[in-house]
C-alpha positions in Angstrom: 7.8 -10.7 7.5 7.4 -8.7 4.3 6.7 -5.6 5.2 9.6 -6.0 7.4 12.5 -6.8 5.1 10.3 -3.7 2.9 10.8 -1.2 5.0 14.6 -1.8 5.4 15.1 -2.1 2.1 13.7 1.4 1.1 15.3 3.6 3.4 18.4 2.5 0.8 16.7 3.2 -2.2 15.0 6.4 -1.2 18.7 7.2 -1.3 18.5 7.1 -5.1 15.2 7.4 -5.8 12.4 9.6 -5.5 10.9 8.9 -1.7 6.9 9.1 -2.7 7.4 7.8 -6.2 9.6 3.9 -4.1 7.2 4.5 -1.3 4.2 3.8 -4.5 5.9 1.5 -5.9 6.6 -0.7 -3.3 3.2 -0.2 -1.9 1.6 -1.3 -5.3 4.0 -4.1 -5.1 3.4 -5.6 -1.6 -0.4 -5.4 -2.3 -1.4 -7.0 -5.2 -0.2 -10.3 -4.0 -2.5 -9.4 -1.1 -5.2 -8.3 -3.2 -5.5 -11.6 -5.6 -5.1 -13.6 -2.3 -8.0 -11.9 -0.3 -9.6 -12.0 -3.8 -9.3 -15.9 -3.2 -10.2 -16.1 -0.4 -12.7 -13.7 0.3 -14.1 -12.8 -3.2 -17.7 -13.4 -1.5 -17.2 -9.8 0.2 -15.9 -8.0 -2.8 -19.1 -9.0 -4.1 -21.3 -7.1 -1.7 -19.4 -3.7 -1.6 -21.0 -0.7 -2.3 -20.1 2.6 -3.3 -19.7 3.9 0.3 -17.7 0.7 1.6 -15.9 1.6 -2.0 -14.9 5.1 -1.8 -14.4 4.4 2.6 -11.6 1.7 0.6 -9.9 4.4 -1.4 -9.6 7.1 1.0 -7.6 4.6 3.6 -5.6 3.2 1.1 -4.6 7.0 -0.2 -4.9 9.3 3.2 -4.2 6.3 5.9 -1.2 4.6 4.3 -0.3 5.9 0.8 0.6 9.5 1.9 1.5 9.2 5.5 4.0 6.4 4.9 5.0 8.3 1.8 5.5 11.5 4.2 7.6 9.2 6.8 9.8 8.2 4.3 10.2 11.8 3.5 11.1 13.1 6.3 13.2 10.5 7.3 
């Protein structure tokens, strides 16, 4: 539900601000509560992550989410 609301709101924000910056803030503000919740509920899994797991998570976050989402709103 919050993703749907954020997607609608960010279209209006992108008219007055840089789409890439707006997308970055949208993802940060939406991701922090999810990160905190996952840390509370799944803390054991965070401890077991090694370097390759962190690199895969970073790659998926940056290229699979942030850049793709930013390009979507840049060209929309």
